[in-house]
N, C-alpha and C positions, 0 to 999 in steps of 0.2 A: 750833818745829815749823811746817812749811808755808811758811817764808819763801821768797820767789822767788830772792833773791840771797845769795851768800856774803859779806855786808857786815858788817864789824866796824869800828866807829869807831876802835878802837885801831890798826888797820892802815890804813884808807882815809881817815881824816880827819887832815889835817896842818896845821901852822901856815901861814898865808898868807905869801907872799913877793912881792917885786917881780918880775913876770914880764917877761922880756926882750921888747922890742918886735919882735924878729925871729921870735918864736914866732907861728905863724898862729892866728887866733881863729876860732871857729865857734859858732853858736848854735842852740838848739832852742826851739820855741815851741808850747805847748799852750794853746788858747784857754780862757777861762772868763769867766763873768759873775757869777752868784751863787757858783759854785765858783771857787777861785783860778785866775787865769791864771798860767802858769808860763813864764818866759823864762830859759833856762839858758845861761850863757856859759862856754865852755871854751877853753883854750889848749893847743896841741900842742907837746910837747917832742920835737923831731926826733932828739935824741941817743939816746933810748931808746924812742921811739914810745909816749909816755905822754900821756894827756889829763888836764888839770888843770881841774876845775870850780871857778872862783874867784869868780864873781859870779852873781847871780840876781835875778829879780823874781818874787815869789810873793804875789799879792794878789787878793782878790775885788773885784768891782764896778769893774773897770778898763775904761772906755770907750776906744775906739781912739785918740782924741786924747791921753788921759792915758797910755795904754800907749806910744804913740809917743814922748812926751816922756821917759818913764822909760827906754825903750830907748836913746835918744840919751844920756841922762845916765850910764847904767851902763857903756857901752862906752868903755874906755880907748883901744882900737884897734878900728876898725870891723871886724866879722867878715867873712871871705871869703864866707860865705853864712849865711843863716838858713833853717832848714828848719822848716816849720810844719804843724800838723795840717791835712790836706787836706780834711777834711769841711766846714770853714767857708771856702768859696771866696770868699764875699762879703767877709769880713774881710780875707782875703789881698789881694783886689783894692783894697779901700778903703785899706788900709795903704800899698799901692803908689801909688795915684792921689793920695790926699790928703796923704800924709806922706812920700812918696819913700823908703819902706822896702820893699825887695824881699824876697820870700820864695819858696822853692821848696816844692812840696807833698811832705809825708812819704809814704813808701810805706806803704800800708795794705792790708788785705785778708786773705784766708784764711791763710796761713802767716807773714805778716810780723810779727805780734806775737811769736810763738814764736821766729822767726829773730832778731828784735831783742833779745829777752830773752837768747838764747844769746850774742849778741855782747857785750852788757853784762856778762854773767856771766863770759865769757872774760877780759875786761879786769880784772875784780875778782879773779880767781884769781891767786895768786902764780906767777911764772914759775920757771924752773930756779934762779934766784938768790934766790928767795923774795920777789920784788918784784912787786906788782900794777902794772897799767898804766892805772889810773883812780884819781885822788885827788880828794877834796873839800877845798878850803881852808876852814879854820875861821873863819867870820865871821858876823855877824848875818844877812846875806843868804842864806847857804847852810844855815843851821840847819833850815829847813823841809825841805830835801832830805834831810838826815840822818834826820830824823823819818820821812819817807816811806819811805826805804830800810828802816828798822827795823820798819815796819808793813806792808810790801808782801808780801802772801800769795797763795798759789794759791787759786782759787775751787774748793772741794771739791764744791760742788753740781753744777757742770758736768762735773767729771772722772768722776763716777759714771755719766754718760750717754754711751752709745757714739756718739751723733751729735754730741757737742760736744767739741772738742779742749780739752786743758788750757789754761787761761788765768788770768792774775792777776785778783783781785777788782777791780771797777771802783769803788773808793772811795779817796779821799785818794791819788790816783795821778797828779796832773797833772805834777809834776816827773819822775816815773818815765817818763811818756809823752814829755816833752820830751827827756829824756836818751836814751831809746831812739831817737827820731827822729834826734838828733844823732849818736849812735854808729853807727847804721846807715848814714847818709849818709857819715860820715867813713870808715868801714871800706870801704864800696863804692867810694868815690872813690879811696882809697889803692890798691885792688886793681883799678882800672880798670873797675868795674862801674857807675859813674855815680851 
C-alpha cells in the first residue's frame, strides 16, 4: 500500500552476469554524510534498451577522498557520465578539482521529482513481451537498493494538502534519488533532450 514503484524482486532482481564492455556505463550520485551516500552504476543493453544496475556504493560517513577512491574501485569501465545531486555544488566542484571525477548536475525542481519517478516506473513496468527495462543485479552492493525500492512510499501527509504535489517520503531514499537522476538523464539523452 502506497509504494511508489511497481517493484517486485522476483521480476526485477536477476543474477549478475559479466556485462559486455561494449555496453555504455552511466552513474547516478546522491550525496550523504551521516545518511548514506549512494553511487549507482548502470549499464545499457542497446539490443532491447534495458538498464542493468549492477554495482553501487551505499555508505554513510564517506568523505570526498574516500568516496572518490571507492568510485574508482567500483567502475569496471568508466561511465560516460556521472549525474549528481545538484544541491551540493561544493562537493561536485571538489570531486572535479581534487579527484578528477567530473559530474553533471541532476535536474531538480518543481516537477522533476514526479517526472523522474514516472520515468523509473515506466522502465519497471513490463512491456508488451512481459519484460521490464530496468533490472537490479543481485549482489552485496545492490541489496540496499532492493531494500529501498521495497520501502519507498508516497508521503501521504503532503498529498492531503492542495498546495503540495504528490511526492515520495524523504527517508531511506538515497539510492532512489541516485537512480532517478540516472534514469532521467539517460532517457532525456536518448531522446535528444540533454
